[in-house]
C-alpha positions, 0 to 999 in steps of 0.5 A, a space after each residue: 523468466 520469474 520476472 515476466 511471471 511476477 508482472 502477470 502476478 502483479 497485474 492480476 492481483 492490481 486488478 483485483 484491488 483496483 478501487 483500494 488503490 485507485 478510487 480510495 488511497 490514491 483520491 485521498 492523496 490527491 484531495 490532501 495535496 491538490 494545491 501543492 505545485 511541488 509533491 513528495 510520496 513516500 513508499 513503503 509498498 512501490 509494488 511495479 508502481 502501477 497506482 503511481 501511474 493512474 495518481 500521475 494521470 490525474 495530475 494534469 486535470 488540476 486547475 491548479 496547474 501540473 505539480 512536480 512530482 517525486 517518489 521516494 521507494 523504501 524497498 529491501 534487496 531480500 524482497 525487490 530485485 533490481 531489474 524489477 525496480 529498475 523496470 519499474 522506474 523505466 516505465 513511470 519515467 516513460 509514462 511521465 514524460 508522455 503526460 509532460 509531468 516533471 517527476 522523479 524516482 528514488 529507491 532507498 533500501 529499507 534495511 538502512 531504516 533500522 541501521 540508521 536508528 529510524 532517523 531522518 539522515 536517510 531521508 531528505 525533504 523540501 520545505 516547499 514539498 507536500 509530503 505524503 505517505 503510502 504506508 501499508 501495513 503489511 510493509 512491517 511484516 517481516 519485522 513487526 517490532 520495528 512498526 513504533 520506529 517506523 511510524 515515528 519516522 514517519 511523523 518526523 516526515 511531516 506529512 500531509 496524510 498518510 494511506 494504510 492498507 490492511 488485509 486482516 493478516 498482521 495481528 500481531 496482537 493475537 497469541 502467535 497460534 491465533 495469529 497464523 491461523 487469522 493470517 491463513 483465513 484471509 489468504 483462504 478467503 482471497 484465494 476463494 474471490 479469485 475463484 469468483 471472478 473466474 481467474 485461470 489456474 495457471 495464474 492461479 497457481 503464479 498468485 500462490 507462489 509469488 505472492 501469497 507463498 511470499 507473504 505466509 512466509 514473512 507473517 511467520 518469520 516475522 512473528 517469530 522474531 516478534 513472538 510477544 504480542 504487540 497493541 493492534 497496530 491501529 493503537 500504535 498508529 494513535 500513539 505514535 500521534 497519528 488521527 484518523 481522516 475521514 474519506 470525502 463523500 466522493 471517494 466513498 461513492 467512486 469506490 461503491 460504483 466500482 464495485 457494483 460495476 465488478 462482473 463477479 457477485 458477492 462483492 461489496 464495499 462498506 465504511 467501518 468507522 473511518 475506514 472503507 472494507 472491501 468484503 467478499 461474501 461478507 468476509 473482510 478482504 481488505 480496508 483502507 485507512 488515511 491518518 495524519 499527524 
């Protein structure tokens, strides 16, 4: 029963942020690996894989022919049930077969990274592969002190691009009280935006239970494990040797078009330095950024 409810929640959640996943991060990834015959995505937030079904759908449309696709997903057993991961893998594999893509999905235990001191011993790449990384900032919210090590690990992969999302909750650069208040405010804005699109109350309850509550718990527990302030995550990216990439004009235009077609009013997208930010009623919901090393 919990699995079914989680799937419902995921679909609702993805529908709210679909422009970020499909028309921003995915477009940036597609442009970065456009000339590759073998694509390897390293994903730190696989969820139910909806983003990658959309990504795969675009691959047969390339002028260079359809590449092979491998996804390595790092997931912790504490947050990802084996049944859910198995169902996600089955669905993506079936979809890849239907559209004629050579596809492989490997799920790795995220916790092993810490046990192996974030070395490449748990990971294998092929020199002929174009590696790209999906790394939302909340991927390390339960272990914020590990973020510098995770970034060094990612850099060792020599990715063509790293795409990231930020909900404004992971402000480890703030003192503990301000950080928690900032996180709660971000979740309040999310709930208010869901009200604006008339999400049914029972669905809203599921979102609170299966998404917001675990996210809040992860944020609080993560900060308790690392009570001292840390540099802002963008500063850590720069310190690890990553530089921001500017999204293409096509990506920006598509994002704006999708938001304009949203039935509810009050949503808009803005460019802020190299990031694209989704706002609701002038308040930030989520931002997308791309990086290279």
